[in-house]
MARNUSE-592674 format. One line per 10 residues: for each residue x, y, z of N, C-alpha, C, O. Coordinates in pm, whole numbers, plus 50000, padded with zeros to 5 digits. Example, Ala and Ser with C-alpha at 12.3 -4.5 7.8 and 13.67 -1.06 7.14 Angstrom:
% residues 2
51319,49431,50780,51230,49550,50780,51320,49670,50780,51424,49668,50846 ~ 51285,49775,50708,51367,49894,50714,51290,50003,50787,51341,50114,50804
% end
This chain:
% residues 152
44179,73165,84820,44110,73115,84962,44066,73006,84971,44012,72967,84868 ~ 44065,72935,85057,44038,72798,85069,43889,72808,85135,43857,72881,85229 ~ 43799,72712,85057,43653,72687,85111,43657,72585,85211,43718,72480,85191 ~ 43590,72612,85325,43583,72506,85434,43438,72402,85419,43330,72458,85407 ~ 43443,72283,85421,43327,72224,85420,43258,72178,85562,43141,72141,85569 ~ 43317,72182,85637,43272,72123,85789,43166,72194,85840,43127,72294,85780 ~ 43106,72150,85962,43034,72196,86041,43060,72279,86156,43140,72218,86227 ~ 43030,72392,86208,43096,72455,86331,43045,72376,86438,42953,72295,86427 ~ 43117,72405,86558,43101,72344,86681,42974,72387,86748,42915,72322,86834 ~ 42936,72510,86697,42797,72541,86776,42688,72441,86682,42603,72375,86742
42693,72437,86568,42597,72348,86510,42593,72205,86563,42482,72156,86580 ~ 42688,72141,86588,42693,72018,86621,42652,72017,86763,42615,71907,86806 ~ 42652,72119,86845,42612,72120,86989,42464,72145,86960,42379,72085,87026 ~ 42430,72230,86864,42253,72228,86858,42215,72097,86823,42125,72047,86890 ~ 42267,72029,86729,42199,71861,86667,42232,71793,86800,42123,71794,86858 ~ 42303,71747,86864,42327,71716,86997,42212,71745,87098,42159,71654,87161 ~ 42181,71850,87108,42072,71914,87205,41928,71855,87164,41848,71793,87234 ~ 41919,71888,87044,41784,71854,86966,41770,71714,87002,41665,71684,87058 ~ 41877,71600,86976,41880,71467,86983,41865,71425,87149,41820,71319,87192 ~ 41909,71523,87218,41865,71473,87393,41750,71527,87412,41709,71505,87527
41678,71591,87348,41555,71650,87391,41480,71557,87335,41395,71512,87411 ~ 41483,71509,87219,41396,71403,87184,41406,71256,87249,41311,71179,87262 ~ 41527,71232,87286,41545,71102,87373,41487,71106,87506,41442,71000,87548 ~ 41480,71213,87585,41425,71248,87696,41281,71243,87679,41218,71181,87765 ~ 41207,71307,87568,41075,71306,87547,41022,71127,87528,40919,71078,87574 ~ 41112,71066,87459,41071,70937,87435,41073,70848,87544,40977,70774,87566 ~ 41181,70850,87620,41173,70768,87755,41079,70786,87842,41030,70693,87906 ~ 41034,70944,87858,40930,70948,87970,40797,70934,87879,40697,70924,87949 ~ 40781,70932,87786,40673,70850,87710,40657,70712,87714,40552,70650,87733 ~ 40781,70663,87690,40764,70500,87724,40744,70472,87866,40668,70377,87880
40793,70530,87997,40758,70508,88105,40615,70548,88150,40565,70489,88246 ~ 40556,70630,88094,40413,70659,88110,40327,70539,88043,40244,70477,88109 ~ 40347,70518,87944,40282,70409,87884,40298,70258,87929,40217,70167,87913 ~ 40408,70252,87983,40459,70134,88077,40381,70121,88203,40325,70018,88239 ~ 40383,70249,88276,40300,70253,88395,40141,70229,88360,40066,70156,88425 ~ 40114,70286,88273,39929,70278,88263,39892,70132,88206,39779,70086,88219 ~ 40002,70060,88138,39967,69939,88130,39992,69840,88231,39926,69736,88234 ~ 40103,69871,88332,40083,69789,88454,39976,69812,88555,39949,69720,88633 ~ 39917,69915,88561,39818,69958,88643,39687,69865,88553,39616,69792,88622 ~ 39670,69871,88451,39567,69786,88386,39568,69645,88402,39468,69573,88412
39682,69611,88405,39733,69485,88414,39688,69422,88552,39635,69312,88565 ~ 39722,69525,88667,39703,69488,88808,39541,69488,88821,39483,69407,88894 ~ 39474,69584,88747,39323,69595,88783,39264,69465,88749,39187,69403,88823 ~ 39310,69421,88621,39255,69294,88555,39278,69179,88665,39181,69116,88709 ~ 39401,69155,88707,39441,69059,88826,39338,69081,88948,39271,68993,89003 ~ 39341,69196,88973,39247,69227,89094,39100,69170,89079,39027,69117,89163 ~ 39079,69199,88949,38919,69138,88918,38925,68979,88923,38837,68915,88981 ~ 39018,68928,88867,39023,68783,88846,39033,68728,88977,38970,68626,89005 ~ 39113,68791,89068,39122,68736,89205,38995,68748,89294,38978,68662,89381 ~ 38903,68852,89276,38784,68861,89313,38695,68750,89268,38640,68674,89347
38684,68742,89145,38584,68644,89102,38636,68493,89142,38554,68401,89150 ~ 38755,68475,89163,38811,68327,89195,38763,68307,89354,38714,68202,89395 ~ 38784,68415,89430,38732,68416,89566,38598,68391,89573,38569,68307,89658 ~ 38511,68435,89513,38392,68439,89507,38336,68285,89474,38254,68225,89543 ~ 38400,68234,89350,38376,68126,89316,38418,68006,89427,38340,67916,89458 ~ 38542,68019,89475,38575,67927,89593,38499,67941,89702,38463,67832,89746 ~ 38459,68038,89766,38420,68056,89899,38287,68126,89921,38235,68156,90028 ~ 38238,68148,89781,38094,68213,89791,37974,68119,89794,37865,68156,89838 ~ 37992,68017,89752,37890,67895,89773,37852,67889,89905,37734,67891,89938 ~ 37962,67881,89998,37923,67860,90126,37878,67963,90227,37842,67933,90341
37881,68083,90181,37816,68223,90223,37904,68292,90325,37879,68393,90392 ~ 38024,68209,90323,38125,68267,90432,38261,68309,90381,38323,68225,90315 ~ 38301,68395,90396,38451,68418,90314,38564,68388,90455,38685,68399,90438 ~ 38522,68361,90551,38650,68359,90663,38760,68249,90632,38739,68135,90591 ~ 38863,68299,90657,38980,68183,90614,39021,68195,90499,39083,68098,90456 ~ 38999,68336,90388,39029,68358,90275,39173,68419,90314,39176,68493,90413 ~ 39280,68396,90250,39391,68467,90250,39479,68442,90104,39439,68359,90022 ~ 39609,68528,90082,39665,68493,89947,39713,68352,89961,39694,68280,89863 ~ 39763,68308,90049,39824,68165,90070,39698,68064,90077,39733,67949,90051 ~ 39577,68076,90103,39487,68005,90071,39442,67993,89916,39415,67888,89857
39441,68120,89865,39429,68131,89729,39508,68053,89628,39470,67992,89528 ~ 39660,68076,89695,39744,67987,89622,39742,67834,89614,39764,67755,89522 ~ 39707,67819,89749,39697,67659,89776,39575,67596,89676,39585,67489,89617 ~ 39466,67679,89671,39348,67639,89599,39398,67656,89421,39328,67594,89341 ~ 39494,67725,89376,39520,67714,89252,39462,67844,89196,39474,67864,89075 ~ 39396,67941,89277,39350,68063,89233,39462,68179,89175,39443,68266,89090 ~ 39588,68145,89256,39684,68267,89239,39816,68164,89209,39835,68057,89268 ~ 39896,68220,89109,40023,68132,89095,40125,68173,89196,40202,68086,89237 ~ 40135,68307,89246,40259,68350,89361,40188,68436,89438,40082,68495,89418 ~ 40284,68432,89557,40225,68547,89674,40254,68680,89610,40196,68772,89668
40325,68715,89510,40351,68862,89445,40237,68914,89418,40147,68853,89361 ~ 40228,69075,89472,40130,69146,89461,40130,69211,89297,40238,69232,89241 ~ 40015,69236,89236,40005,69292,89130,40056,69426,89112,40091,69471,89003 ~ 40059,69492,89231,40121,69615,89213,40132,69657,89357,40055,69631,89449 ~ 40257,69734,89358,40299,69799,89511,40365,69697,89593,40433,69610,89538 ~ 40355,69700,89681,40435,69607,89815,40363,69483,89859,40305,69418,89772 ~ 40361,69451,89952,40323,69325,90009,40151,69357,90018,40109,69469,90045 ~ 40057,69235,89992,39926,69231,89990,39876,69156,90055,39946,69071,90109 ~ 39733,69158,90075,39665,69047,90149,39514,69042,90109,39451,69145,90085 ~ 39460,68919,90104,39313,68919,90091,39235,68883,90240,39281,68781,90290
39153,68931,90300,39119,68930,90427,38968,68917,90429,38919,68966,90327 ~ 38880,68868,90511,38748,68859,90536,38712,68939,90630,38799,68974,90710 ~ 38590,68983,90645,38539,69095,90730,38503,68999,90863,38503,68876,90866 ~ 38477,69082,90960,38458,68999,91092,38334,68902,91092,38326,68800,91160 ~ 38237,68949,91004,38115,68852,91018,38140,68742,90892,38056,68653,90879 ~ 38224,68746,90825,38261,68670,90688,38169,68688,90589,38154,68597,90507 ~ 38102,68793,90582,37996,68802,90474,38051,68906,90355,37982,68933,90257 ~ 38194,68964,90379,38262,69021,90282,38395,68998,90283,38442,68944,90383 ~ 38484,69034,90174,38614,69017,90195,38676,69123,90100,38615,69162,90000 ~ 38800,69169,90135,38859,69299,90103,39026,69237,90040,39094,69151,90096
39053,69297,89934,39187,69294,89875,39268,69411,89912,39220,69522,89886 ~ 39361,69406,89959,39424,69515,90026,39569,69538,89943,39649,69444,89948 ~ 39593,69618,89892,39742,69674,89839,39806,69792,89891,39757,69904,89901 ~ 39928,69752,89924,39999,69849,90008,40117,69901,89932,40155,69835,89835 ~ 40181,70014,89965,40292,70074,89937,40268,70131,89787,40371,70136,89719 ~ 40154,70173,89726,40123,70235,89624,40179,70369,89616,40187,70442,89714 ~ 40219,70405,89493,40268,70544,89459,40134,70659,89447,40018,70621,89438 ~ 40162,70754,89449,40041,70831,89458,39974,70850,89307,39860,70890,89286 ~ 40077,70809,89202,39990,70770,89073,39918,70653,89065,39811,70644,89006 ~ 39987,70541,89136,39884,70417,89131,39773,70447,89218,39672,70382,89192
39765,70522,89307,39674,70548,89400,39537,70599,89318,39427,70548,89299 ~ 39610,70746,89274,39482,70803,89170,39447,70739,89064,39364,70799,88996 ~ 39497,70591,89009,39459,70549,88896,39324,70475,88966,39213,70487,88915 ~ 39345,70402,89080,39226,70346,89129,39124,70403,89193,39028,70334,89228 ~ 39129,70562,89221,39045,70609,89244,38945,70656,89135,38823,70649,89140 ~ 39011,70697,89051,38914,70745,88933,38865,70613,88829,38771,70622,88749 ~ 38935,70512,88845,38890,70385,88819,38838,70289,88889,38878,70172,88880 ~ 38738,70327,88972,38684,70236,89062,38616,70109,89023,38498,70111,88989 ~ 38681,70005,89027,38603,69883,88988,38481,69819,89007,38459,69804,89127 ~ 38383,69772,88926,38259,69763,88935,38245,69610,89024,38136,69575,89069
38343,69547,89037,38326,69445,89094,38343,69469,89250,38310,69382,89331 ~ 38398,69598,89291,38427,69603,89435,38266,69702,89490,38203,69787,89426 ~ 38246,69659,89599,38106,69733,89658,38162,69834,89707,38095,69936,89690 ~ 38283,69854,89774,38357,69946,89848,38502,69966,89800,38582,69875,89775 ~ 38519,70069,89792,38706,70106,89810,38745,70199,89917,38678,70299,89944 ~ 38858,70163,89982,38892,70257,90070,39041,70275,90062,39121,70182,90047 ~ 39072,70408,90072,39221,70457,90035,39274,70525,90180,39240,70634,90227 ~ 39350,70447,90224,39452,70475,90356,39330,70491,90474,39332,70580,90559 ~ 39252,70414,90466,39131,70373,90579,39008,70473,90535,38901,70463,90595 ~ 39023,70559,90439,38900,70649,90423,38817,70602,90316,38878,70530,90237
38680,70624,90288,38632,70578,90169,38664,70654,90045,38683,70775,90052 ~ 38671,70599,89950,38710,70643,89829,38595,70728,89752,38497,70658,89727 ~ 38587,70849,89714,38538,70913,89634,38595,71031,89562,38703,71078,89597 ~ 38522,71082,89454,38577,71162,89367,38608,71324,89418,38671,71407,89353 ~ 38550,71345,89548,38556,71449,89598,38673,71487,89682,38729,71597,89685 ~ 38703,71372,89753,38823,71429,89824,38939,71340,89780,38912,71232,89728 ~ 39075,71380,89797,39206,71322,89743,39258,71250,89910,39297,71312,90009 ~ 39240,71105,89891,39301,71071,90022,39434,71002,90009,39487,70937,90099 ~ 39494,71025,89863,39630,70964,89848,39758,71050,89908,39772,71172,89911 ~ 39831,70963,89948,39973,71062,90031,40074,71066,89908,40100,70976,89828
40121,71186,89915,40232,71200,89809,40349,71096,89796,40408,71073,89690 ~ 40381,71025,89941,40485,70929,89918,40423,70790,89909,40301,70772,89912 ~ 40523,70682,89896,40503,70570,89825,40439,70474,89949,40475,70359,89968 ~ 40333,70546,90030,40286,70462,90139,40125,70474,90135,40064,70491,90241 ~ 40071,70467,90036,39933,70435,90000,39892,70292,90021,39958,70195,89985 ~ 39763,70289,90089,39704,70153,90096,39565,70171,90037,39493,70268,90060 ~ 39533,70070,89961,39383,70060,89901,39322,69946,89927,39386,69845,89896 ~ 39195,69926,89984,39139,69812,89991,39015,69808,89930,38937,69901,89948 ~ 38977,69696,89847,38879,69660,89758,38783,69593,89844,38811,69481,89887 ~ 38665,69652,89875,38565,69533,89927,38475,69491,89847,38412,69563,89769
38460,69353,89863,38351,69283,89772,38257,69182,89859,38298,69113,89952 ~ 38137,69188,89816,38048,69089,89883,38046,68965,89801,37978,68869,89837
% end
């Protein structure tokens, strides 16, 4: 009798399945960590934009005329690219006493992140036009969420 020393097809398929499961787990973990890091960087960028806006326009007591373009020309922003989501804007209130940083085209995960981690520098946060609070979920399931951070 001859003794065989190879692996069966079932054993090889089993090893490949275990490898595939481990690969999928590693990729999903990487994507989660990457998403959280991007959100943390965006939150830090927004805080810096708010501080720069207060520094540039706060001394005159009027935020009228503030915009992303104005902040780029003043050197407070490097580009018009939003820190997260799609197009964004920085606008003054009607009376010029407040300004808002508005992010658009956010995913539900990004929207939920900003609701649970409301920044201290913002006096108010509005999600899809509604005040953000922990009791209501105002985030849409599609990538159409808008968040406004209002600062005085």
